[in-house]
N, C-alpha and C positions, 0 to 999 in steps of 0.2 A: 486498511484501505481496500475496498473492494474494486476489482477490475472486471467483474462479471455480473455479480448478483446484487439485488437491492438489499438494503439494511434488513428489511423484514424477513427475507429468505435466509440471510446469514444469521440473524438472531435465533431463528428456529433451529438451524443446523448446529450452531455453537452450543445452544442449550442441550441438544441431544448428545453431543459429544461430551460435554461436561458431565451429564448424567451417566453416560456409559463409563467414563473414567472413574467417577465416584463409586459406581457399583463394583467395578473391577477391583478398586483399591479397598472396598469395604468401608468407605467413609460416608458420613452424612453431613456434608457441609454445603448448604444451599448457597449458590452464587446468584445474586440478583442480576437481571439483564442489564441494569444500569451500571453494573461494575465492568461491563465490556463496552469499550468505545468502538463504534463502527462508523465508517464514512463511505458513502456511495456517491458523493458529489464529484468525484474525479474520474468517473467512468467514461465520460464523453459520450459519443454517439454509439459506441459499441465496444465489444471485447478487444479487438485488435485495431480499432480505429484510432489514429494518432490524435493527440490534443496539443494545443499550444503550450500548456503547462508542462506536459510530459517532455516535449522537445526541449524546452528551456531547462528542465531538471536534468535531463541526460547530458546536455552540453555543460551545464554548470558543474555537475559532479565530476565529469571528465576533466574539465579545465582546472578546477580548483583543488580537487582531491585525488585525481588520477583513478577514479572509480568508474568502471564501465557498467552502465545500467541498461537493461533491455527495455524496449519500447512498450511491451505489453504489461508486464508485472511491476518490476522494480522502478521503471521510469514513471509510471502513473502513481505508484505508492510514494515515491520521492516528491513528485509534484504536489501531492496532498500534504506531505510533511512540510514542505517549503511554504505552501500556502497557509497552513495552520500556524506555523511559526510567525509568518508575517502578520497574521491577524491577531497575534498575542494569545493564542490558545494555551500555550505552555508557559508555566512560571519559570523564572530563572533557576529555581531550586529543583525543578523536575529533572529526572533522569529519563532520557529518551533513547530507546534501543531500536535501531533500524535493521531488520533482517534482510540481507541481500539473498534472494532465492535463486539466483542464476538466470538462465535464459539468454545468454549472450548471443547465440546464433541469430536471434531475432534482431539484434542490433545491426549485424552485418547485412541482413536481408533488407533492412530499412535505411541503409547508409545515406541515400540521397537526402533524407530529412535532416541530417546532422551536418552536412557539408556547409561550410561558411561561403557566403557569396563573395 
């Protein structure tokens, strides 16, 4: 889930990183771009600009799992994961791994977004 760049920008960067890793390891295993799933639909209006989906995701994760997500990275990424799940993107047999990358100070800086009315 991208919180900053478009799919096109990320595809190029990821391809470069994969190529560098393959060179470093001395392997020649081409990885087609289609093998990497990228989503930029959850960016909203900008990098640190809140989205309704992000606010819902942060509240839901805190309320149901006791997991605190930040509003910029993990909040938007979780919003995307929730939306894709609701849309049936994943099969029941899929294993999904969500990496929580931190950023909690951003949660506290944006606390008014998450206070219940």
